[in-house]
mmCIF file as Biopython writes it, N, C-alpha, C and O atoms, coordinates in Angstrom:
data_model
#
loop_
_atom_site.group_PDB
_atom_site.id
_atom_site.type_symbol
_atom_site.label_atom_id
_atom_site.label_alt_id
_atom_site.label_comp_id
_atom_site.label_asym_id
_atom_site.label_entity_id
_atom_site.label_seq_id
_atom_site.pdbx_PDB_ins_code
_atom_site.Cartn_x
_atom_site.Cartn_y
_atom_site.Cartn_z
_atom_site.occupancy
_atom_site.B_iso_or_equiv
_atom_site.auth_seq_id
_atom_site.auth_asym_id
_atom_site.pdbx_PDB_model_num
ATOM 1   N N  . UNK A ? 1  ? -11.437 -27.937 -3.463 1.0 0.0 1  A 1 
ATOM 2   C CA . UNK A ? 1  ? -11.764 -26.583 -3.529 1.0 0.0 1  A 1 
ATOM 3   C C  . UNK A ? 1  ? -10.765 -25.857 -4.505 1.0 0.0 1  A 1 
ATOM 4   O O  . UNK A ? 1  ? -9.554  -26.072 -4.454 1.0 0.0 1  A 1 
ATOM 5   N N  . UNK A ? 2  ? -11.316 -25.027 -5.355 1.0 0.0 2  A 1 
ATOM 6   C CA . UNK A ? 2  ? -10.516 -24.257 -6.348 1.0 0.0 2  A 1 
ATOM 7   C C  . UNK A ? 2  ? -9.555  -23.223 -5.752 1.0 0.0 2  A 1 
ATOM 8   O O  . UNK A ? 2  ? -9.781  -22.712 -4.655 1.0 0.0 2  A 1 
ATOM 9   N N  . UNK A ? 3  ? -8.528  -22.935 -6.457 1.0 0.0 3  A 1 
ATOM 10  C CA . UNK A ? 3  ? -7.576  -21.945 -5.964 1.0 0.0 3  A 1 
ATOM 11  C C  . UNK A ? 3  ? -8.284  -20.536 -5.845 1.0 0.0 3  A 1 
ATOM 12  O O  . UNK A ? 3  ? -9.174  -20.205 -6.629 1.0 0.0 3  A 1 
ATOM 13  N N  . UNK A ? 4  ? -7.864  -19.777 -4.884 1.0 0.0 4  A 1 
ATOM 14  C CA . UNK A ? 4  ? -8.411  -18.455 -4.755 1.0 0.0 4  A 1 
ATOM 15  C C  . UNK A ? 4  ? -7.588  -17.424 -5.661 1.0 0.0 4  A 1 
ATOM 16  O O  . UNK A ? 4  ? -6.360  -17.419 -5.744 1.0 0.0 4  A 1 
ATOM 17  N N  . UNK A ? 5  ? -8.430  -16.577 -6.307 1.0 0.0 5  A 1 
ATOM 18  C CA . UNK A ? 5  ? -7.777  -15.681 -7.181 1.0 0.0 5  A 1 
ATOM 19  C C  . UNK A ? 5  ? -7.218  -14.471 -6.401 1.0 0.0 5  A 1 
ATOM 20  O O  . UNK A ? 5  ? -7.722  -14.107 -5.339 1.0 0.0 5  A 1 
ATOM 21  N N  . UNK A ? 6  ? -6.144  -13.855 -6.975 1.0 0.0 6  A 1 
ATOM 22  C CA . UNK A ? 6  ? -5.600  -12.667 -6.417 1.0 0.0 6  A 1 
ATOM 23  C C  . UNK A ? 6  ? -6.525  -11.486 -6.650 1.0 0.0 6  A 1 
ATOM 24  O O  . UNK A ? 6  ? -7.121  -11.375 -7.722 1.0 0.0 6  A 1 
ATOM 25  N N  . UNK A ? 7  ? -6.659  -10.590 -5.658 1.0 0.0 7  A 1 
ATOM 26  C CA . UNK A ? 7  ? -7.476  -9.396  -5.768 1.0 0.0 7  A 1 
ATOM 27  C C  . UNK A ? 7  ? -6.537  -8.429  -6.559 1.0 0.0 7  A 1 
ATOM 28  O O  . UNK A ? 7  ? -5.512  -7.953  -6.071 1.0 0.0 7  A 1 
ATOM 29  N N  . UNK A ? 8  ? -6.978  -8.187  -7.808 1.0 0.0 8  A 1 
ATOM 30  C CA . UNK A ? 8  ? -6.123  -7.319  -8.655 1.0 0.0 8  A 1 
ATOM 31  C C  . UNK A ? 8  ? -6.147  -5.947  -8.251 1.0 0.0 8  A 1 
ATOM 32  O O  . UNK A ? 8  ? -5.168  -5.251  -8.518 1.0 0.0 8  A 1 
ATOM 33  N N  . UNK A ? 9  ? -7.156  -5.445  -7.628 1.0 0.0 9  A 1 
ATOM 34  C CA . UNK A ? 9  ? -7.117  -3.979  -7.137 1.0 0.0 9  A 1 
ATOM 35  C C  . UNK A ? 9  ? -6.061  -3.863  -5.989 1.0 0.0 9  A 1 
ATOM 36  O O  . UNK A ? 9  ? -5.406  -2.827  -5.874 1.0 0.0 9  A 1 
ATOM 37  N N  . UNK A ? 10 ? -5.906  -4.833  -5.209 1.0 0.0 10 A 1 
ATOM 38  C CA . UNK A ? 10 ? -4.976  -4.767  -4.083 1.0 0.0 10 A 1 
ATOM 39  C C  . UNK A ? 10 ? -3.580  -5.009  -4.720 1.0 0.0 10 A 1 
ATOM 40  O O  . UNK A ? 10 ? -2.639  -4.321  -4.323 1.0 0.0 10 A 1 
ATOM 41  N N  . UNK A ? 11 ? -3.396  -5.911  -5.648 1.0 0.0 11 A 1 
ATOM 42  C CA . UNK A ? 11 ? -2.169  -6.269  -6.274 1.0 0.0 11 A 1 
ATOM 43  C C  . UNK A ? 11 ? -1.482  -4.934  -6.876 1.0 0.0 11 A 1 
ATOM 44  O O  . UNK A ? 11 ? -0.263  -4.768  -6.897 1.0 0.0 11 A 1 
ATOM 45  N N  . UNK A ? 12 ? -2.445  -3.992  -7.370 1.0 0.0 12 A 1 
ATOM 46  C CA . UNK A ? 12 ? -1.835  -2.718  -8.042 1.0 0.0 12 A 1 
ATOM 47  C C  . UNK A ? 12 ? -1.446  -1.793  -6.989 1.0 0.0 12 A 1 
ATOM 48  O O  . UNK A ? 12 ? -0.632  -0.915  -7.274 1.0 0.0 12 A 1 
ATOM 49  N N  . UNK A ? 13 ? -1.932  -1.872  -5.773 1.0 0.0 13 A 1 
ATOM 50  C CA . UNK A ? 13 ? -1.693  -0.868  -4.776 1.0 0.0 13 A 1 
ATOM 51  C C  . UNK A ? 13 ? -0.603  -1.282  -3.799 1.0 0.0 13 A 1 
ATOM 52  O O  . UNK A ? 13 ? -0.015  -0.421  -3.144 1.0 0.0 13 A 1 
ATOM 53  N N  . UNK A ? 14 ? -0.327  -2.530  -3.686 1.0 0.0 14 A 1 
ATOM 54  C CA . UNK A ? 14 ? 0.738   -3.061  -2.738 1.0 0.0 14 A 1 
ATOM 55  C C  . UNK A ? 14 ? 1.719   -3.865  -3.375 1.0 0.0 14 A 1 
ATOM 56  O O  . UNK A ? 14 ? 1.388   -4.550  -4.344 1.0 0.0 14 A 1 
ATOM 57  N N  . UNK A ? 15 ? 2.979   -3.866  -2.918 1.0 0.0 15 A 1 
ATOM 58  C CA . UNK A ? 15 ? 4.105   -4.662  -3.376 1.0 0.0 15 A 1 
ATOM 59  C C  . UNK A ? 15 ? 4.775   -5.303  -2.276 1.0 0.0 15 A 1 
ATOM 60  O O  . UNK A ? 15 ? 4.953   -4.669  -1.236 1.0 0.0 15 A 1 
ATOM 61  N N  . UNK A ? 16 ? 5.177   -6.526  -2.397 1.0 0.0 16 A 1 
ATOM 62  C CA . UNK A ? 16 ? 5.979   -7.199  -1.404 1.0 0.0 16 A 1 
ATOM 63  C C  . UNK A ? 16 ? 7.445   -7.053  -1.565 1.0 0.0 16 A 1 
ATOM 64  O O  . UNK A ? 16 ? 7.991   -7.221  -2.656 1.0 0.0 16 A 1 
ATOM 65  N N  . UNK A ? 17 ? 8.079   -6.743  -0.491 1.0 0.0 17 A 1 
ATOM 66  C CA . UNK A ? 17 ? 9.556   -6.475  -0.443 1.0 0.0 17 A 1 
ATOM 67  C C  . UNK A ? 17 ? 10.317  -7.878  -0.336 1.0 0.0 17 A 1 
ATOM 68  O O  . UNK A ? 17 ? 9.728   -8.939  -0.132 1.0 0.0 17 A 1 
ATOM 69  N N  . UNK A ? 18 ? 11.672  -7.754  -0.497 1.0 0.0 18 A 1 
ATOM 70  C CA . UNK A ? 18 ? 12.455  -8.991  -0.394 1.0 0.0 18 A 1 
ATOM 71  C C  . UNK A ? 18 ? 12.452  -9.626  1.005  1.0 0.0 18 A 1 
ATOM 72  O O  . UNK A ? 18 ? 12.698  -10.824 1.149  1.0 0.0 18 A 1 
ATOM 73  N N  . UNK A ? 19 ? 12.172  -8.813  2.031  1.0 0.0 19 A 1 
ATOM 74  C CA . UNK A ? 19 ? 12.181  -9.328  3.376  1.0 0.0 19 A 1 
ATOM 75  C C  . UNK A ? 19 ? 10.740  -9.855  3.705  1.0 0.0 19 A 1 
ATOM 76  O O  . UNK A ? 19 ? 10.539  -10.409 4.785  1.0 0.0 19 A 1 
ATOM 77  N N  . UNK A ? 20 ? 9.848   -9.708  2.890  1.0 0.0 20 A 1 
ATOM 78  C CA . UNK A ? 20 ? 8.498   -10.194 3.230  1.0 0.0 20 A 1 
ATOM 79  C C  . UNK A ? 20 ? 7.503   -9.177  3.689  1.0 0.0 20 A 1 
ATOM 80  O O  . UNK A ? 20 ? 6.332   -9.507  3.875  1.0 0.0 20 A 1 
ATOM 81  N N  . UNK A ? 21 ? 7.942   -7.892  3.889  1.0 0.0 21 A 1 
ATOM 82  C CA . UNK A ? 21 ? 7.058   -6.819  4.232  1.0 0.0 21 A 1 
ATOM 83  C C  . UNK A ? 21 ? 6.271   -6.411  3.002  1.0 0.0 21 A 1 
ATOM 84  O O  . UNK A ? 21 ? 6.646   -6.695  1.864  1.0 0.0 21 A 1 
ATOM 85  N N  . UNK A ? 22 ? 5.092   -5.690  3.293  1.0 0.0 22 A 1 
ATOM 86  C CA . UNK A ? 22 ? 4.279   -5.147  2.202  1.0 0.0 22 A 1 
ATOM 87  C C  . UNK A ? 22 ? 4.416   -3.690  2.163  1.0 0.0 22 A 1 
ATOM 88  O O  . UNK A ? 22 ? 4.277   -3.028  3.191  1.0 0.0 22 A 1 
ATOM 89  N N  . UNK A ? 23 ? 4.709   -3.104  0.920  1.0 0.0 23 A 1 
ATOM 90  C CA . UNK A ? 23 ? 5.010   -1.758  0.784  1.0 0.0 23 A 1 
ATOM 91  C C  . UNK A ? 23 ? 3.693   -1.097  0.138  1.0 0.0 23 A 1 
ATOM 92  O O  . UNK A ? 23 ? 2.969   -1.685  -0.665 1.0 0.0 23 A 1 
ATOM 93  N N  . UNK A ? 24 ? 3.496   0.166   0.589  1.0 0.0 24 A 1 
ATOM 94  C CA . UNK A ? 24 ? 2.235   0.837   0.049  1.0 0.0 24 A 1 
ATOM 95  C C  . UNK A ? 24 ? 2.571   2.279   -0.189 1.0 0.0 24 A 1 
ATOM 96  O O  . UNK A ? 24 ? 3.578   2.776   0.316  1.0 0.0 24 A 1 
ATOM 97  N N  . UNK A ? 25 ? 1.711   2.993   -0.986 1.0 0.0 25 A 1 
ATOM 98  C CA . UNK A ? 25 ? 1.893   4.394   -1.189 1.0 0.0 25 A 1 
ATOM 99  C C  . UNK A ? 25 ? 1.033   5.143   -0.278 1.0 0.0 25 A 1 
ATOM 100 O O  . UNK A ? 25 ? 0.068   4.583   0.242  1.0 0.0 25 A 1 
ATOM 101 N N  . UNK A ? 26 ? 1.332   6.459   -0.026 1.0 0.0 26 A 1 
ATOM 102 C CA . UNK A ? 26 ? 0.542   7.281   0.838  1.0 0.0 26 A 1 
ATOM 103 C C  . UNK A ? 26 ? -0.769  7.735   0.081  1.0 0.0 26 A 1 
ATOM 104 O O  . UNK A ? 26 ? -0.797  7.844   -1.145 1.0 0.0 26 A 1 
ATOM 105 N N  . UNK A ? 27 ? -1.836  7.989   0.886  1.0 0.0 27 A 1 
ATOM 106 C CA . UNK A ? 27 ? -2.970  8.503   0.296  1.0 0.0 27 A 1 
ATOM 107 C C  . UNK A ? 27 ? -3.070  9.982   0.443  1.0 0.0 27 A 1 
ATOM 108 O O  . UNK A ? 27 ? -2.511  10.579  1.363  1.0 0.0 27 A 1 
ATOM 109 N N  . UNK A ? 28 ? -3.857  10.623  -0.560 1.0 0.0 28 A 1 
ATOM 110 C CA . UNK A ? 28 ? -3.990  12.016  -0.492 1.0 0.0 28 A 1 
ATOM 111 C C  . UNK A ? 28 ? -3.120  12.917  -1.238 1.0 0.0 28 A 1 
ATOM 112 O O  . UNK A ? 28 ? -3.241  14.140  -1.174 1.0 0.0 28 A 1 
ATOM 113 N N  . UNK A ? 29 ? -2.162  12.265  -2.011 1.0 0.0 29 A 1 
ATOM 114 C CA . UNK A ? 29 ? -1.295  12.994  -2.786 1.0 0.0 29 A 1 
ATOM 115 C C  . UNK A ? 29 ? -1.534  13.205  -4.242 1.0 0.0 29 A 1 
ATOM 116 O O  . UNK A ? 29 ? -0.637  13.593  -4.990 1.0 0.0 29 A 1 
ATOM 117 N N  . UNK A ? 30 ? -2.768  12.945  -4.649 1.0 0.0 30 A 1 
ATOM 118 C CA . UNK A ? 30 ? -3.060  12.971  -6.051 1.0 0.0 30 A 1 
ATOM 119 C C  . UNK A ? 30 ? -3.702  14.370  -6.479 1.0 0.0 30 A 1 
ATOM 120 O O  . UNK A ? 30 ? -3.498  14.783  -7.621 1.0 0.0 30 A 1 
ATOM 121 N N  . UNK A ? 31 ? -4.441  15.073  -5.616 1.0 0.0 31 A 1 
ATOM 122 C CA . UNK A ? 31 ? -5.124  16.266  -5.994 1.0 0.0 31 A 1 
ATOM 123 C C  . UNK A ? 31 ? -5.395  17.067  -4.747 1.0 0.0 31 A 1 
ATOM 124 O O  . UNK A ? 31 ? -5.222  16.590  -3.626 1.0 0.0 31 A 1 
ATOM 125 N N  . UNK A ? 32 ? -5.845  18.356  -4.974 1.0 0.0 32 A 1 
ATOM 126 C CA . UNK A ? 32 ? -6.034  19.356  -4.039 1.0 0.0 32 A 1 
ATOM 127 C C  . UNK A ? 32 ? -4.837  19.486  -3.051 1.0 0.0 32 A 1 
ATOM 128 O O  . UNK A ? 32 ? -4.946  19.333  -1.835 1.0 0.0 32 A 1 
ATOM 129 N N  . UNK A ? 33 ? -3.642  19.795  -3.730 1.0 0.0 33 A 1 
ATOM 130 C CA . UNK A ? 33 ? -2.500  19.870  -2.941 1.0 0.0 33 A 1 
ATOM 131 C C  . UNK A ? 33 ? -2.155  21.276  -2.447 1.0 0.0 33 A 1 
ATOM 132 O O  . UNK A ? 33 ? -1.135  21.475  -1.787 1.0 0.0 33 A 1 
ATOM 133 N N  . UNK A ? 34 ? -2.981  22.215  -2.760 1.0 0.0 34 A 1 
ATOM 134 C CA . UNK A ? 34 ? -2.636  23.684  -2.433 1.0 0.0 34 A 1 
ATOM 135 C C  . UNK A ? 34 ? -2.767  23.864  -0.857 1.0 0.0 34 A 1 
ATOM 136 O O  . UNK A ? 34 ? -2.009  24.602  -0.228 1.0 0.0 34 A 1 
ATOM 137 N N  . UNK A ? 35 ? -3.748  23.158  -0.296 1.0 0.0 35 A 1 
ATOM 138 C CA . UNK A ? 35 ? -3.969  23.263  1.200  1.0 0.0 35 A 1 
ATOM 139 C C  . UNK A ? 35 ? -3.050  22.446  2.084  1.0 0.0 35 A 1 
ATOM 140 O O  . UNK A ? 35 ? -3.180  22.470  3.307  1.0 0.0 35 A 1 
ATOM 141 N N  . UNK A ? 36 ? -2.162  21.753  1.505  1.0 0.0 36 A 1 
ATOM 142 C CA . UNK A ? 36 ? -1.195  20.854  2.220  1.0 0.0 36 A 1 
ATOM 143 C C  . UNK A ? 36 ? 0.148   21.553  2.212  1.0 0.0 36 A 1 
ATOM 144 O O  . UNK A ? 36 ? 0.557   22.213  1.256  1.0 0.0 36 A 1 
ATOM 145 N N  . UNK A ? 37 ? 0.867   21.346  3.448  1.0 0.0 37 A 1 
ATOM 146 C CA . UNK A ? 37 ? 2.226   22.008  3.534  1.0 0.0 37 A 1 
ATOM 147 C C  . UNK A ? 37 ? 3.249   21.248  2.651  1.0 0.0 37 A 1 
ATOM 148 O O  . UNK A ? 37 ? 3.002   20.153  2.146  1.0 0.0 37 A 1 
ATOM 149 N N  . UNK A ? 38 ? 4.328   21.865  2.516  1.0 0.0 38 A 1 
ATOM 150 C CA . UNK A ? 38 ? 5.462   21.329  1.712  1.0 0.0 38 A 1 
ATOM 151 C C  . UNK A ? 38 ? 5.964   20.033  2.428  1.0 0.0 38 A 1 
ATOM 152 O O  . UNK A ? 38 ? 6.291   19.053  1.760  1.0 0.0 38 A 1 
ATOM 153 N N  . UNK A ? 39 ? 6.019   20.037  3.688  1.0 0.0 39 A 1 
ATOM 154 C CA . UNK A ? 39 ? 6.558   18.905  4.522  1.0 0.0 39 A 1 
ATOM 155 C C  . UNK A ? 39 ? 5.572   17.740  4.327  1.0 0.0 39 A 1 
ATOM 156 O O  . UNK A ? 39 ? 5.994   16.600  4.129  1.0 0.0 39 A 1 
ATOM 157 N N  . UNK A ? 40 ? 4.267   18.024  4.382  1.0 0.0 40 A 1 
ATOM 158 C CA . UNK A ? 40 ? 3.330   16.892  4.254  1.0 0.0 40 A 1 
ATOM 159 C C  . UNK A ? 40 ? 3.263   16.275  2.806  1.0 0.0 40 A 1 
ATOM 160 O O  . UNK A ? 40 ? 3.079   15.067  2.652  1.0 0.0 40 A 1 
ATOM 161 N N  . UNK A ? 41 ? 3.421   17.156  1.736  1.0 0.0 41 A 1 
ATOM 162 C CA . UNK A ? 41 ? 3.464   16.644  0.393  1.0 0.0 41 A 1 
ATOM 163 C C  . UNK A ? 41 ? 4.666   15.890  0.176  1.0 0.0 41 A 1 
ATOM 164 O O  . UNK A ? 41 ? 4.609   14.892  -0.543 1.0 0.0 41 A 1 
ATOM 165 N N  . UNK A ? 42 ? 5.836   16.270  0.751  1.0 0.0 42 A 1 
ATOM 166 C CA . UNK A ? 42 ? 7.139   15.589  0.596  1.0 0.0 42 A 1 
ATOM 167 C C  . UNK A ? 42 ? 7.074   14.191  1.242  1.0 0.0 42 A 1 
ATOM 168 O O  . UNK A ? 42 ? 7.625   13.239  0.689  1.0 0.0 42 A 1 
ATOM 169 N N  . UNK A ? 43 ? 6.426   14.056  2.371  1.0 0.0 43 A 1 
ATOM 170 C CA . UNK A ? 43 ? 6.307   12.898  3.152  1.0 0.0 43 A 1 
ATOM 171 C C  . UNK A ? 43 ? 5.380   11.885  2.408  1.0 0.0 43 A 1 
ATOM 172 O O  . UNK A ? 43 ? 5.569   10.669  2.463  1.0 0.0 43 A 1 
ATOM 173 N N  . UNK A ? 44 ? 4.333   12.487  1.686  1.0 0.0 44 A 1 
ATOM 174 C CA . UNK A ? 44 ? 3.448   11.572  0.903  1.0 0.0 44 A 1 
ATOM 175 C C  . UNK A ? 44 ? 4.171   10.966  -0.315 1.0 0.0 44 A 1 
ATOM 176 O O  . UNK A ? 44 ? 3.752   9.936   -0.843 1.0 0.0 44 A 1 
ATOM 177 N N  . UNK A ? 45 ? 5.240   11.607  -0.745 1.0 0.0 45 A 1 
ATOM 178 C CA . UNK A ? 45 ? 5.953   11.266  -1.940 1.0 0.0 45 A 1 
ATOM 179 C C  . UNK A ? 45 ? 6.749   9.860   -1.777 1.0 0.0 45 A 1 
ATOM 180 O O  . UNK A ? 45 ? 7.021   9.150   -2.746 1.0 0.0 45 A 1 
ATOM 181 N N  . UNK A ? 46 ? 7.083   9.549   -0.465 1.0 0.0 46 A 1 
ATOM 182 C CA . UNK A ? 46 ? 7.827   8.325   -0.136 1.0 0.0 46 A 1 
ATOM 183 C C  . UNK A ? 46 ? 6.845   7.186   0.030  1.0 0.0 46 A 1 
ATOM 184 O O  . UNK A ? 46 ? 5.658   7.398   0.278  1.0 0.0 46 A 1 
ATOM 185 N N  . UNK A ? 47 ? 7.330   6.036   -0.102 1.0 0.0 47 A 1 
ATOM 186 C CA . UNK A ? 47 ? 6.442   4.801   0.181  1.0 0.0 47 A 1 
ATOM 187 C C  . UNK A ? 47 ? 6.570   4.434   1.633  1.0 0.0 47 A 1 
ATOM 188 O O  . UNK A ? 47 ? 7.561   4.734   2.297  1.0 0.0 47 A 1 
ATOM 189 N N  . UNK A ? 48 ? 5.537   3.775   2.103  1.0 0.0 48 A 1 
ATOM 190 C CA . UNK A ? 48 ? 5.488   3.270   3.578  1.0 0.0 48 A 1 
ATOM 191 C C  . UNK A ? 48 ? 5.271   1.824   3.648  1.0 0.0 48 A 1 
ATOM 192 O O  . UNK A ? 48 ? 5.032   1.160   2.639  1.0 0.0 48 A 1 
ATOM 193 N N  . UNK A ? 49 ? 5.350   1.334   4.809  1.0 0.0 49 A 1 
ATOM 194 C CA . UNK A ? 49 ? 5.142   -0.111  5.005  1.0 0.0 49 A 1 
ATOM 195 C C  . UNK A ? 49 ? 3.703   -0.247  5.621  1.0 0.0 49 A 1 
ATOM 196 O O  . UNK A ? 49 ? 3.190   0.617   6.332  1.0 0.0 49 A 1 
ATOM 197 N N  . UNK A ? 50 ? 3.116   -1.430  5.267  1.0 0.0 50 A 1 
ATOM 198 C CA . UNK A ? 50 ? 1.761   -1.663  5.821  1.0 0.0 50 A 1 
ATOM 199 C C  . UNK A ? 50 ? 1.917   -1.957  7.333  1.0 0.0 50 A 1 
ATOM 200 O O  . UNK A ? 50 ? 2.876   -2.587  7.779  1.0 0.0 50 A 1 
ATOM 201 N N  . UNK A ? 51 ? 0.880   -1.443  8.119  1.0 0.0 51 A 1 
ATOM 202 C CA . UNK A ? 51 ? 1.047   -1.696  9.592  1.0 0.0 51 A 1 
ATOM 203 C C  . UNK A ? 51 ? 0.781   -3.051  9.880  1.0 0.0 51 A 1 
ATOM 204 O O  . UNK A ? 51 ? 0.217   -3.752  9.040  1.0 0.0 51 A 1 
ATOM 205 N N  . UNK A ? 52 ? 1.166   -3.551  11.111 1.0 0.0 52 A 1 
ATOM 206 C CA . UNK A ? 52 ? 1.051   -4.888  11.529 1.0 0.0 52 A 1 
ATOM 207 C C  . UNK A ? 52 ? -0.364  -5.382  11.593 1.0 0.0 52 A 1 
ATOM 208 O O  . UNK A ? 52 ? -0.641  -6.549  11.314 1.0 0.0 52 A 1 
ATOM 209 N N  . UNK A ? 53 ? -1.262  -4.495  11.961 1.0 0.0 53 A 1 
ATOM 210 C CA . UNK A ? 53 ? -2.693  -4.801  12.067 1.0 0.0 53 A 1 
ATOM 211 C C  . UNK A ? 53 ? -3.341  -5.174  10.712 1.0 0.0 53 A 1 
ATOM 212 O O  . UNK A ? 53 ? -4.269  -5.982  10.658 1.0 0.0 53 A 1 
ATOM 213 N N  . UNK A ? 54 ? -2.834  -4.572  9.635  1.0 0.0 54 A 1 
ATOM 214 C CA . UNK A ? 54 ? -3.530  -4.813  8.239  1.0 0.0 54 A 1 
ATOM 215 C C  . UNK A ? 54 ? -2.639  -5.839  7.594  1.0 0.0 54 A 1 
ATOM 216 O O  . UNK A ? 54 ? -3.062  -6.357  6.561  1.0 0.0 54 A 1 
ATOM 217 N N  . UNK A ? 55 ? -1.508  -6.194  8.040  1.0 0.0 55 A 1 
ATOM 218 C CA . UNK A ? 55 ? -0.609  -7.072  7.213  1.0 0.0 55 A 1 
ATOM 219 C C  . UNK A ? 55 ? -1.185  -8.370  6.741  1.0 0.0 55 A 1 
ATOM 220 O O  . UNK A ? 55 ? -1.058  -8.704  5.563  1.0 0.0 55 A 1 
ATOM 221 N N  . UNK A ? 56 ? -1.883  -9.197  7.710  1.0 0.0 56 A 1 
ATOM 222 C CA . UNK A ? 56 ? -2.353  -10.405 7.410  1.0 0.0 56 A 1 
ATOM 223 C C  . UNK A ? 56 ? -3.551  -10.372 6.436  1.0 0.0 56 A 1 
ATOM 224 O O  . UNK A ? 56 ? -3.676  -11.266 5.600  1.0 0.0 56 A 1 
ATOM 225 N N  . UNK A ? 57 ? -4.423  -9.369  6.527  1.0 0.0 57 A 1 
ATOM 226 C CA . UNK A ? 57 ? -5.540  -9.249  5.682  1.0 0.0 57 A 1 
ATOM 227 C C  . UNK A ? 57 ? -5.085  -8.915  4.267  1.0 0.0 57 A 1 
ATOM 228 O O  . UNK A ? 57 ? -5.659  -9.452  3.320  1.0 0.0 57 A 1 
ATOM 229 N N  . UNK A ? 58 ? -4.116  -8.083  4.076  1.0 0.0 58 A 1 
ATOM 230 C CA . UNK A ? 58 ? -3.657  -7.768  2.756  1.0 0.0 58 A 1 
ATOM 231 C C  . UNK A ? 58 ? -2.963  -8.886  2.131  1.0 0.0 58 A 1 
ATOM 232 O O  . UNK A ? 58 ? -3.135  -9.135  0.938  1.0 0.0 58 A 1 
ATOM 233 N N  . UNK A ? 59 ? -2.144  -9.614  2.915  1.0 0.0 59 A 1 
ATOM 234 C CA . UNK A ? 59 ? -1.275  -10.767 2.438  1.0 0.0 59 A 1 
ATOM 235 C C  . UNK A ? 59 ? -2.257  -11.874 1.938  1.0 0.0 59 A 1 
ATOM 236 O O  . UNK A ? 59 ? -1.912  -12.583 0.993  1.0 0.0 59 A 1 
ATOM 237 N N  . UNK A ? 60 ? -3.413  -12.036 2.514  1.0 0.0 60 A 1 
ATOM 238 C CA . UNK A ? 60 ? -4.233  -13.139 2.037  1.0 0.0 60 A 1 
ATOM 239 C C  . UNK A ? 60 ? -4.780  -12.725 0.689  1.0 0.0 60 A 1 
ATOM 240 O O  . UNK A ? 60 ? -4.912  -13.572 -0.195 1.0 0.0 60 A 1 
ATOM 241 N N  . UNK A ? 61 ? -5.116  -11.411 0.488  1.0 0.0 61 A 1 
ATOM 242 C CA . UNK A ? 61 ? -5.613  -10.964 -0.770 1.0 0.0 61 A 1 
ATOM 243 C C  . UNK A ? 61 ? -4.559  -11.068 -1.923 1.0 0.0 61 A 1 
ATOM 244 O O  . UNK A ? 61 ? -4.909  -11.259 -3.088 1.0 0.0 61 A 1 
ATOM 245 N N  . UNK A ? 62 ? -3.283  -10.936 -1.553 1.0 0.0 62 A 1 
ATOM 246 C CA . UNK A ? 62 ? -2.223  -10.964 -2.507 1.0 0.0 62 A 1 
ATOM 247 C C  . UNK A ? 62 ? -1.768  -12.363 -2.753 1.0 0.0 62 A 1 
ATOM 248 O O  . UNK A ? 62 ? -1.100  -12.619 -3.755 1.0 0.0 62 A 1 
ATOM 249 N N  . UNK A ? 63 ? -2.102  -13.298 -1.870 1.0 0.0 63 A 1 
ATOM 250 C CA . UNK A ? 63 ? -1.657  -14.738 -1.848 1.0 0.0 63 A 1 
ATOM 251 C C  . UNK A ? 63 ? -0.062  -14.849 -1.884 1.0 0.0 63 A 1 
ATOM 252 O O  . UNK A ? 63 ? 0.553   -15.538 -2.698 1.0 0.0 63 A 1 
ATOM 253 N N  . UNK A ? 64 ? 0.516   -14.066 -0.876 1.0 0.0 64 A 1 
ATOM 254 C CA . UNK A ? 64 ? 2.017   -14.215 -0.625 1.0 0.0 64 A 1 
ATOM 255 C C  . UNK A ? 64 ? 2.192   -14.668 0.686  1.0 0.0 64 A 1 
ATOM 256 O O  . UNK A ? 64 ? 3.325   -14.865 1.126  1.0 0.0 64 A 1 
#
């Protein structure tokens, strides 16, 4: 069986940390920011970790 290719769309959106966790950016921070509070926009600026429920599915696509 041939090797499975990395899903490039997922590789651009997620990065693996040194401890093996997968880091992601917050959704909704690109446009239509006028209706969002300062606190909400500030929290979207920081990166988050992928939830445990989605971790295995994303890791398979990244081949890590």
